[in-house]
C-alpha positions as CSV (number, residue, x, y, z in Angstrom):
1,M,34.4,115.2,56.5
2,A,32.9,118.1,54.5
3,P,29.2,117.8,53.3
4,L,28.6,116.3,49.8
5,I,27.5,119.6,48.2
6,G,27.1,119.4,44.5
7,L,27.7,115.6,44.2
8,H,24.2,114.5,43.3
9,G,23.3,111.3,41.4
10,G,25.7,108.9,43.0
11,G,28.3,107.1,41.0
12,Q,32.0,107.3,40.8
13,R,32.3,111.0,41.9
14,Q,30.7,110.4,45.3
15,H,32.7,107.2,45.8
16,S,36.0,108.9,45.0
17,Y,35.0,111.8,47.5
18,A,33.8,109.5,50.4
19,G,36.5,106.8,50.1
20,P,39.6,108.5,51.3
21,G,37.8,110.8,53.8
22,G,35.1,108.5,55.2
23,R,35.4,107.2,58.7
24,C,33.4,105.0,60.9
25,G,32.0,106.5,64.2
26,Y,31.8,103.3,65.9
27,H,34.2,101.6,68.2
28,A,35.5,98.1,67.2
29,V,34.0,95.5,69.6
30,G,33.6,91.8,69.3
31,T,36.7,91.0,67.4
32,C,38.2,88.8,70.2
33,A,35.5,86.4,71.1
34,M,35.4,85.5,74.9
35,G,33.6,82.4,76.0
36,P,33.8,78.8,77.2
37,E,34.4,77.1,73.9
38,E,37.9,76.1,72.7
39,D,37.6,78.2,69.6
40,D,36.9,81.4,71.6
41,V,40.0,83.6,71.8
42,V,39.7,84.4,75.5
43,D,38.2,82.7,78.5
44,S,36.1,84.1,81.3
45,Q,39.2,85.3,83.1
46,L,40.4,87.4,80.0
47,R,43.2,85.0,79.4
48,V,44.2,84.3,75.7
49,R,44.0,80.6,75.0
50,G,47.2,78.9,74.0
51,V,49.3,81.9,75.1
52,E,50.8,82.0,78.7
53,N,50.6,85.2,80.8
54,L,48.6,87.2,78.2
55,R,45.2,88.7,78.8
56,V,43.0,90.9,76.5
57,I,41.5,93.7,78.5
58,D,39.8,96.0,76.1
59,C,36.5,96.4,74.3
60,S,37.3,93.7,71.7
61,V,36.1,91.1,74.1
62,M,32.6,92.8,74.3
63,P,30.1,90.9,72.2
64,T,28.2,94.1,71.2
65,L,28.7,97.8,71.4
66,V,27.4,99.5,74.5
67,S,24.8,102.4,74.0
68,G,27.2,104.9,75.6
69,N,30.9,105.6,75.3
70,T,33.0,102.5,75.5
71,N,35.5,104.4,78.1
72,A,33.5,103.4,81.1
73,A,33.2,99.7,80.0
74,A,36.9,99.5,79.3
75,V,37.7,101.0,82.8
76,M,35.4,98.5,84.4
77,M,37.0,95.6,82.5
78,A,40.4,97.0,83.7
79,E,39.3,97.1,87.3
80,K,37.9,93.5,87.0
81,A,41.2,92.3,85.5
82,V,43.2,93.7,88.4
83,D,41.0,91.5,90.7
84,L,41.6,88.5,88.4
85,I,45.4,89.0,88.2
86,R,45.7,89.6,92.0
87,A,43.7,86.3,92.6
88,D,46.0,84.4,90.2
89,A,49.0,85.8,91.8
90,K,47.8,84.9,95.3
91,A,46.9,81.4,94.1
92,H,50.6,81.0,92.9
93,G,52.0,82.2,96.2
94,F,52.8,85.9,95.2
95,S,52.6,88.5,97.9
96,S,50.5,91.6,97.4
97,K,53.0,93.8,99.2
98,R,54.5,96.6,97.0
99,K,58.2,96.6,98.3
100,G,59.9,93.3,98.2
101,G,56.7,91.4,97.5
102,G,56.1,89.0,94.7
103,L,53.8,91.1,92.6
104,D,56.6,93.4,91.4
105,R,58.2,90.2,89.9
106,L,55.2,89.4,87.7
107,P,55.9,89.7,84.0
108,V,53.5,92.4,82.9
109,Q,53.5,94.2,79.6
110,S,51.0,96.9,78.5
111,V,50.2,96.9,74.8
112,T,47.9,99.6,73.2
113,T,46.4,99.5,69.8
114,G,46.4,103.3,69.1
115,D,42.6,103.5,68.8
């Protein structure tokens, strides 16, 4: 966004200028509460309460914004989610073998939000 040169004094001119072109530099976090309570959206295993076979694995489950870029935090959540999904699969009798094993039969869908 270009600097506000010549738009002194506030009012409608500055609002009209900043409204369409203004953007937030922060990443959205904390929009999908994780916790032990029934009104929290996801549990500690990243599973969405009330929806079978769905997990939220992005920065929306973080309670606050990290001081650095969110990329590293999102990658670490994904790594942890892999461990959680594998443990669930093993507990349900699925094999971890790639060819002919049970994990390739798991219903998996990747959804991105276009952030």
